[in-house]
C-alpha positions as CSV (number, residue, x, y, z in Angstrom):
1,M,-35.3,-4.5,5.6
2,K,-32.6,-5.8,2.7
3,R,-30.0,-3.2,2.4
4,S,-28.3,-2.8,-0.9
5,K,-24.5,-3.3,-1.7
6,P,-23.8,0.5,-2.1
7,T,-25.4,1.4,1.2
8,R,-23.4,-1.9,2.6
9,Y,-19.6,-0.7,1.2
10,V,-20.4,2.7,2.8
11,A,-21.5,1.3,6.1
12,V,-18.3,-1.4,6.1
13,S,-16.1,1.7,5.0
14,S,-16.9,3.7,8.0
15,L,-16.4,0.9,10.0
16,L,-13.1,-0.2,8.5
17,A,-12.1,3.4,9.5
18,L,-13.8,3.7,13.0
19,A,-11.6,0.6,13.7
20,V,-8.5,2.0,12.1
21,V,-8.6,5.4,14.5
22,A,-9.2,2.9,17.7
23,C,-6.3,1.0,16.9
24,N,-4.0,3.9,17.2
25,G,-4.5,4.3,20.8
26,D,-3.5,7.7,21.7
27,E,-1.9,9.0,18.7
28,G,-4.9,11.3,17.4
29,V,-5.2,10.6,13.7
30,E,-8.1,12.5,11.5
31,L,-9.5,9.9,9.4
32,S,-11.0,10.6,6.3
33,T,-12.9,8.0,3.9
34,T,-14.6,8.9,0.7
35,S,-17.1,6.5,-1.3
36,S,-18.6,6.6,-4.5
37,V,-21.6,4.6,-5.2
38,I,-23.0,4.2,-9.0
39,S,-26.7,4.0,-8.5
40,G,-29.4,4.2,-11.3
41,Q,-28.2,5.4,-14.7
42,P,-24.3,4.9,-15.0
43,T,-24.2,8.8,-15.4
44,T,-25.4,9.4,-11.6
45,V,-22.6,9.3,-8.4
46,E,-23.7,9.3,-5.4
47,S,-20.5,10.2,-2.9
48,S,-20.4,10.6,0.8
49,T,-17.3,11.3,3.2
50,T,-16.9,10.1,6.1
51,T,-14.8,11.6,9.0
52,A,-13.7,9.9,12.3
53,P,-12.8,12.4,15.1
54,S,-9.6,12.5,16.7
55,S,-8.4,12.2,20.0
56,G,-5.9,15.1,20.2
57,E,-3.6,16.8,17.8
58,G,-4.2,15.5,14.1
59,A,-1.7,13.6,12.6
60,T,-1.5,12.3,8.9
61,T,0.3,9.3,7.9
62,S,2.4,9.0,4.8
63,L,5.6,7.3,3.1
64,V,7.8,10.2,2.5
65,G,11.4,9.8,1.3
66,Q,13.8,12.3,0.3
67,S,16.3,12.6,-3.2
68,V,19.4,11.6,-2.2
69,S,21.5,15.5,-1.8
70,G,24.9,14.4,-2.7
71,Y,27.6,11.6,-2.5
72,E,31.2,10.4,-2.5
73,I,32.9,8.0,-4.0
74,V,35.0,6.5,-1.3
75,A,36.7,3.9,-3.1
76,R,37.2,2.0,-6.7
77,E,38.0,-1.1,-7.6
78,T,38.6,-2.4,-11.3
79,D,39.0,-5.6,-12.8
80,T,38.4,-6.8,-16.6
81,A,34.6,-6.6,-16.1
82,G,34.4,-3.2,-15.6
83,E,34.7,-0.4,-12.5
84,T,32.8,-1.2,-9.2
85,L,32.4,2.1,-7.0
86,Y,31.9,2.4,-3.6
87,I,29.8,5.1,-2.6
88,V,28.7,7.1,0.6
89,I,25.4,8.9,0.8
90,P,24.3,11.2,3.8
91,P,22.4,9.6,6.0
92,G,18.5,10.1,5.5
93,A,14.8,8.9,5.3
94,Y,15.3,7.2,2.0
95,T,12.7,4.9,0.5
96,D,13.5,2.3,-1.8
97,V,12.3,4.3,-4.6
98,D,15.0,7.2,-3.9
99,I,17.7,4.8,-3.4
100,E,16.5,3.1,-7.1
101,N,16.3,6.8,-8.4
102,F,19.9,7.6,-7.5
103,V,21.4,4.6,-8.9
104,L,19.4,5.0,-11.9
105,D,20.9,9.0,-12.1
106,L,24.3,7.5,-11.8
107,V,24.0,5.1,-14.5
108,E,22.2,8.1,-16.9
109,S,25.0,10.1,-15.8
110,G,27.7,7.6,-16.8
111,T,29.3,7.7,-13.5
112,A,28.3,3.9,-12.8
113,T,28.8,2.1,-15.9
114,F,29.3,-1.5,-14.3
115,G,29.0,-1.8,-10.7
116,A,28.4,0.6,-7.5
117,E,27.8,-0.5,-3.5
118,V,25.8,2.5,-1.9
119,F,26.0,3.0,2.0
120,D,25.3,5.8,4.0
121,D,28.2,5.0,6.7
122,A,31.7,5.1,5.4
123,A,32.7,2.7,8.1
124,A,30.5,0.2,6.6
125,V,32.4,0.5,3.4
126,E,35.5,-0.3,5.4
127,A,33.9,-3.3,7.0
128,Y,32.3,-4.4,3.6
129,R,35.7,-4.4,1.3
130,K,37.1,-6.8,4.1
131,P,36.7,-10.9,3.1
132,E,33.4,-12.0,5.2
133,T,35.2,-14.4,7.1
134,D,37.8,-11.3,8.2
135,R,34.7,-9.3,9.7
136,T,33.8,-9.0,13.1
137,E,30.1,-9.2,14.4
138,E,29.7,-5.6,15.0
139,E,31.2,-5.2,11.5
140,G,28.7,-7.6,10.0
141,T,26.1,-5.8,11.5
142,L,27.2,-2.5,10.2
143,V,27.5,-3.4,6.8
144,S,23.6,-4.9,6.9
145,Q,22.3,-1.6,8.6
146,H,24.1,0.6,5.8
147,H,24.5,-1.3,2.7
148,F,21.6,0.2,0.7
149,V,21.9,-1.1,-3.0
150,S,24.6,-2.8,-5.0
151,L,24.8,-2.5,-9.1
152,Q,25.9,-5.6,-11.0
153,N,27.1,-5.6,-14.5
154,G,25.2,-2.0,-15.3
155,T,21.7,-3.8,-15.8
156,T,20.9,-4.9,-12.1
157,I,19.6,-3.0,-9.3
158,V,20.2,-5.3,-6.2
159,F,18.5,-3.9,-2.5
160,R,20.4,-4.6,-0.1
161,G,20.2,-4.3,4.1
162,P,17.0,-2.4,5.1
163,F,16.0,-2.3,1.7
164,E,16.1,-6.0,0.7
165,S,12.4,-7.3,1.2
166,S,12.5,-4.8,-2.3
167,G,14.2,-7.5,-4.4
168,E,15.9,-6.8,-7.6
169,M,15.1,-5.2,-10.7
170,V,16.7,-5.0,-14.4
171,I,17.0,-1.6,-15.4
172,G,14.9,-1.0,-18.4
173,S,12.5,-3.8,-18.1
């Protein structure tokens, strides 16, 4: 008997859900998938939900960040192009979106108009402000772990350190 495409999609979704649960090892995760299949007339929708049983406590996985709750401007550098702020934020479970929103708020409020360097560790700021050739290996590691983002020319956000894979973005584009 030949399976129809909608049945095949539901079957594949179910198998993928079970494979994900099997790959989690001892971690108990209740995984639920919902699929909708349009059959017959375009107005008829058939829906099914598949729940894979968990082995132990239920757990959910989601990307949750946090808003930057405060900051301290620990240094300022002024040159003919503008002022660069060196900012320390509290350590936290930030995402790149949280960091981006923080920088956008700095720009929108007029706090940062030209440049900003954002860290979550004051010692990393000190190490960063040294010439790169004068930094110890430990200071270089400190900078790479705690330097989150740069605002350049008041228009470009460049993600650093743990957020480097997010690249850069031009404000307003």
